[in-house]
C-alpha positions as CSV (number, residue, x, y, z in Angstrom):
1,M,-7.1,17.3,-30.6
2,N,-10.0,15.8,-32.3
3,Y,-12.3,13.4,-30.4
4,I,-15.2,11.1,-31.5
5,K,-17.8,10.0,-29.0
6,V,-17.7,6.3,-28.2
7,K,-21.0,4.6,-29.0
8,D,-23.3,4.1,-26.0
9,K,-20.7,5.6,-23.6
10,D,-21.5,9.1,-22.3
11,N,-18.1,9.9,-20.9
12,L,-15.8,8.1,-23.3
13,F,-14.2,9.7,-26.4
14,R,-11.7,8.3,-28.9
15,D,-8.7,10.5,-29.9
16,I,-8.5,10.5,-33.7
17,N,-4.8,11.0,-33.7
18,S,-3.6,8.4,-31.2
19,N,-6.7,6.1,-31.3
20,G,-6.7,6.3,-27.5
21,I,-9.8,6.4,-25.3
22,V,-10.3,9.5,-23.1
23,N,-12.6,9.3,-20.1
24,T,-14.2,12.7,-19.2
25,D,-16.0,11.5,-16.0
26,L,-14.4,13.7,-13.4
27,D,-16.5,12.4,-10.5
28,S,-15.3,8.8,-11.2
29,Y,-11.7,10.1,-11.5
30,K,-12.0,11.9,-8.1
31,I,-13.3,8.7,-6.5
32,Y,-10.5,6.7,-8.0
33,V,-7.9,9.1,-6.7
34,E,-9.4,9.1,-3.2
35,N,-9.5,5.3,-3.2
36,Y,-5.9,5.2,-4.4
37,K,-4.8,7.5,-1.6
38,R,-6.7,5.6,0.9
39,Q,-5.1,2.3,-0.2
40,L,-1.7,3.9,-0.1
41,N,-2.3,5.0,3.5
42,E,-3.6,1.6,4.4
43,N,-0.5,0.0,2.9
44,K,1.7,2.4,5.0
45,K,-0.1,1.4,8.1
46,I,0.3,-2.2,7.4
47,E,4.0,-1.7,6.7
48,N,4.4,0.2,10.0
49,I,2.7,-2.6,11.9
50,Q,4.9,-5.2,10.3
51,N,8.0,-3.2,11.2
52,E,6.8,-2.9,14.8
53,V,6.1,-6.6,15.0
54,N,9.6,-7.4,13.7
55,E,11.1,-5.0,16.3
56,I,9.2,-6.8,19.0
57,K,10.3,-10.2,17.8
58,S,13.9,-9.0,17.8
59,D,13.5,-7.6,21.3
60,I,12.0,-10.9,22.5
61,E,14.9,-12.8,21.0
62,Q,17.4,-10.5,22.8
63,I,15.6,-11.1,26.1
64,K,15.6,-14.8,25.5
65,D,19.4,-14.7,24.9
66,M,20.0,-12.6,28.0
67,M,17.9,-15.1,30.1
68,K,19.8,-18.0,28.7
69,T,23.1,-16.3,29.5
70,M,21.9,-15.6,33.1
71,L,20.7,-19.1,33.6
72,N,24.0,-20.5,32.3
73,S,25.9,-18.2,34.7
74,I,23.8,-19.3,37.6
75,K,24.4,-23.0,36.7
76,T,28.1,-22.6,36.7
77,V,28.2,-20.9,40.1
C-alpha cells in the first residue's frame, strides 16, 4: 500500500488506492480502546442496576397484592 502524509498532521496518512485516511497514533488508539471498554463496563453495570430495580418493583407489587388479599380475607371473616 502506498501512503502520502497528510499536511500538518504527524500521525495521519492518506492511502493512495482507497483515498482513505490512516491514523498511526497507537497511543491514542490504546486510549480509545480503554475508554471504549470502560464505557461498555459502565453500560453493563447500569443495565444490571436497572434489572435489579425492576425485580424489586415486581417483588413489591407481589407483596402489595398479597397484602390486599390478606386484608380482603380478614374483612370477610
